[in-house]
C-alpha positions as CSV (number, residue, x, y, z in Angstrom):
1,M,51.9,-26.6,-241.4
2,A,54.7,-25.1,-243.6
3,I,52.8,-21.8,-243.7
4,L,52.3,-21.8,-239.9
5,L,56.0,-22.4,-239.4
6,T,56.9,-19.7,-241.8
7,V,54.6,-17.1,-240.2
8,S,55.6,-18.0,-236.6
9,G,59.2,-17.9,-237.7
10,L,58.9,-14.4,-239.1
11,I,56.9,-13.1,-236.1
12,F,59.4,-14.4,-233.6
13,H,62.4,-13.6,-235.8
14,Q,63.5,-17.2,-236.0
15,S,66.6,-17.7,-238.1
16,F,66.4,-19.8,-241.3
17,F,69.0,-22.2,-240.1
18,R,67.2,-22.9,-236.8
19,I,63.9,-23.5,-238.5
20,L,65.3,-25.5,-241.4
21,P,65.2,-28.9,-239.6
22,L,61.5,-28.4,-239.0
23,F,60.7,-28.0,-242.7
24,I,62.7,-31.2,-243.5
25,S,60.8,-32.9,-240.6
26,L,57.4,-32.1,-242.3
27,A,58.3,-34.6,-245.0
28,V,59.9,-37.1,-242.5
29,M,56.7,-37.1,-240.4
30,I,54.6,-37.9,-243.5
31,L,56.8,-41.0,-244.0
32,Q,56.5,-41.8,-240.3
33,A,52.7,-41.7,-240.5
34,K,53.0,-44.4,-243.2
35,V,55.4,-46.4,-241.0
36,S,57.9,-46.2,-243.9
37,R,61.6,-47.2,-243.3
38,Y,62.7,-44.2,-245.5
39,A,61.6,-41.9,-242.6
40,F,64.7,-43.1,-240.7
41,L,67.1,-42.4,-243.5
42,V,66.0,-38.8,-244.0
43,G,65.3,-38.3,-240.3
44,G,68.8,-39.6,-239.3
45,L,70.5,-37.0,-241.5
46,N,68.2,-34.3,-240.2
47,S,69.2,-35.2,-236.6
48,I,72.6,-33.5,-237.2
49,L,70.8,-30.1,-237.8
50,Y,68.6,-30.7,-234.8
51,A,71.6,-31.3,-232.5
52,V,73.1,-27.9,-233.5
53,V,69.8,-26.1,-232.8
54,Y,69.1,-27.8,-229.4
55,F,72.7,-27.0,-228.3
56,Y,72.0,-23.3,-229.1
57,Y,68.9,-23.4,-226.9
58,G,70.8,-25.0,-224.0
59,L,69.0,-28.3,-224.3
60,Y,72.3,-30.2,-223.9
61,G,70.8,-33.6,-223.2
62,V,68.5,-33.6,-226.2
63,A,71.4,-32.1,-228.4
64,A,73.7,-35.0,-227.4
65,Q,70.9,-37.5,-227.9
66,A,70.2,-36.1,-231.4
67,F,73.8,-36.2,-232.7
68,L,75.4,-39.1,-230.8
69,F,72.4,-41.4,-230.8
70,S,69.5,-40.5,-232.9
71,F,71.6,-39.8,-236.0
72,P,73.5,-43.1,-236.1
73,M,70.6,-45.2,-234.8
74,Q,68.1,-44.0,-237.4
75,I,70.6,-44.8,-240.2
76,I,71.1,-48.3,-238.6
77,T,67.4,-48.7,-238.3
78,F,66.9,-47.9,-242.0
79,F,69.3,-50.7,-243.1
80,N,68.0,-53.2,-240.5
81,W,64.4,-52.6,-241.5
82,K,65.4,-52.9,-245.2
83,K,67.0,-56.3,-244.3
84,N,63.8,-57.5,-242.6
85,A,61.5,-55.6,-245.0
86,E,57.8,-56.2,-245.6
87,K,56.8,-53.8,-248.4
88,D,57.9,-50.3,-247.3
89,T,57.9,-51.2,-243.6
90,V,59.3,-54.1,-241.5
91,R,58.2,-57.4,-239.8
92,F,57.5,-56.5,-236.2
93,R,58.0,-58.5,-233.0
94,R,57.1,-58.2,-229.3
95,M,59.4,-58.0,-226.3
96,K,59.6,-60.7,-223.6
97,G,59.0,-60.2,-219.9
98,W,62.7,-60.2,-219.0
99,Q,63.4,-57.6,-221.6
100,Y,60.7,-55.3,-220.0
101,A,62.4,-55.7,-216.7
102,V,65.9,-54.9,-218.1
103,C,64.5,-51.8,-219.8
104,I,62.7,-50.4,-216.7
105,V,65.7,-50.9,-214.4
106,S,68.1,-49.5,-217.0
107,Y,65.9,-46.5,-217.5
108,I,65.7,-45.6,-213.8
109,V,69.5,-45.9,-213.3
110,A,70.2,-43.9,-216.5
111,W,67.6,-41.2,-215.5
112,V,69.2,-40.6,-212.1
113,G,72.7,-40.5,-213.5
114,L,71.9,-38.1,-216.4
115,Y,69.8,-35.9,-214.2
116,F,72.8,-35.1,-212.0
117,I,75.0,-34.6,-215.1
118,L,72.6,-32.1,-216.6
119,K,72.2,-30.2,-213.3
120,H,76.0,-30.1,-213.0
121,I,76.5,-28.5,-216.4
122,G,73.7,-25.9,-215.6
123,S,70.7,-27.1,-217.5
124,D,67.5,-25.2,-216.6
125,Y,65.3,-28.0,-218.0
126,A,66.9,-31.0,-216.4
127,V,63.8,-33.0,-215.6
128,L,62.0,-32.8,-218.9
129,D,65.2,-32.7,-220.9
130,N,66.4,-35.8,-219.1
131,T,63.1,-37.7,-219.5
132,V,62.6,-36.9,-223.2
133,T,66.3,-37.7,-223.9
134,L,66.2,-41.1,-222.4
135,L,62.8,-42.1,-223.7
136,G,64.0,-41.1,-227.1
137,I,67.1,-43.3,-226.7
138,F,65.0,-46.3,-225.6
139,A,62.5,-45.8,-228.4
140,S,65.4,-45.7,-230.9
141,V,66.9,-49.0,-229.6
142,L,63.5,-50.8,-229.7
143,T,62.9,-49.3,-233.2
144,V,66.2,-50.7,-234.6
145,F,65.1,-54.2,-233.7
146,A,61.5,-53.6,-234.8
147,Y,59.9,-54.3,-231.3
148,I,56.3,-53.0,-231.6
149,E,56.6,-51.5,-228.1
150,Y,58.6,-48.7,-229.7
151,A,55.4,-47.1,-230.9
152,W,54.2,-46.5,-227.4
153,L,57.5,-44.8,-226.5
154,L,57.5,-42.6,-229.7
155,L,54.0,-41.4,-228.7
156,S,55.2,-40.6,-225.2
157,V,58.2,-38.7,-226.4
158,S,56.0,-36.7,-228.8
159,I,53.7,-35.6,-226.0
160,M,56.6,-34.7,-223.6
161,N,58.3,-32.7,-226.3
162,I,55.4,-30.4,-226.4
163,F,55.7,-29.7,-222.7
164,L,59.5,-29.2,-223.1
165,Y,58.9,-26.6,-225.8
166,I,56.3,-24.8,-223.6
167,Q,58.9,-24.7,-220.8
168,V,61.5,-23.2,-223.0
169,I,59.3,-20.6,-224.7
170,P,59.3,-18.0,-221.8
171,V,63.1,-17.7,-222.2
172,H,63.3,-18.3,-226.0
173,H,60.2,-17.0,-227.6
174,D,61.2,-18.2,-231.1
175,Q,60.7,-21.7,-229.8
176,V,57.0,-21.2,-230.7
177,T,58.0,-22.6,-234.2
178,Y,59.1,-25.8,-232.5
179,L,55.8,-26.0,-230.5
180,V,53.9,-25.6,-233.7
181,Y,55.9,-28.4,-235.2
182,G,55.5,-30.5,-232.0
183,I,51.7,-30.4,-232.4
184,Y,52.0,-31.5,-236.0
185,S,54.4,-34.2,-235.0
186,L,52.0,-35.5,-232.4
187,V,49.3,-35.9,-235.0
188,C,51.6,-37.8,-237.3
189,I,53.0,-40.0,-234.5
190,S,49.5,-40.8,-233.4
191,M,48.7,-42.0,-237.0
192,H,52.0,-43.9,-237.0
193,F,51.1,-45.6,-233.6
194,R,47.7,-46.8,-235.0
195,K,49.1,-48.0,-238.3
196,A,52.1,-49.8,-236.6
197,R,49.8,-51.7,-234.3
198,R,47.5,-52.6,-237.1
199,L,50.4,-53.9,-239.2
200,Y,51.6,-55.9,-236.3
201,K,48.2,-57.6,-235.8
202,E,48.0,-58.3,-239.6
203,Q,51.5,-59.8,-239.5
204,Q,50.5,-62.0,-236.5
205,N,47.4,-63.2,-238.2
206,K,49.5,-64.3,-241.2
């Protein structure tokens, strides 16, 4: 994957700074696939670099989410998972019915509000940018408190990110490097999804 990123970066004249977060993320995703809490420590710091890159491409919603939310939330997640540690991971729990209802209503209200904000500031990718941003935020919140449902949201975000990159490529061809990484990320998140659910079942059996 590192070779593919390097080659695609050279072909599409991607700057080193804009491709750097992807190389760091290669290591982060290996940790993610293992459901390791250390993925959040490294990933949180890397979110700062992502925010700068997303802002450059005009993905303002994702940029704000990366810097103002993903960065602090991943750092908080690391320490919270460490506090409730089980080996290198965490003790998982499941949401209650009323929590599902609150999340769904909150998501709909937030989606409508953020959509109009993104359209107002001139975003060309308001629908996908908005959807990915908010799903990422909700996934981060559930992850902090180790609700197993976060794994479903992470998988959804990973899939939608690929469509977002495809939408941006016609304007910014160098985004091919992010599409390449997005495919790699989807594979790792799929592994994370399967292992997280298996760990949860094992913990419940105990």
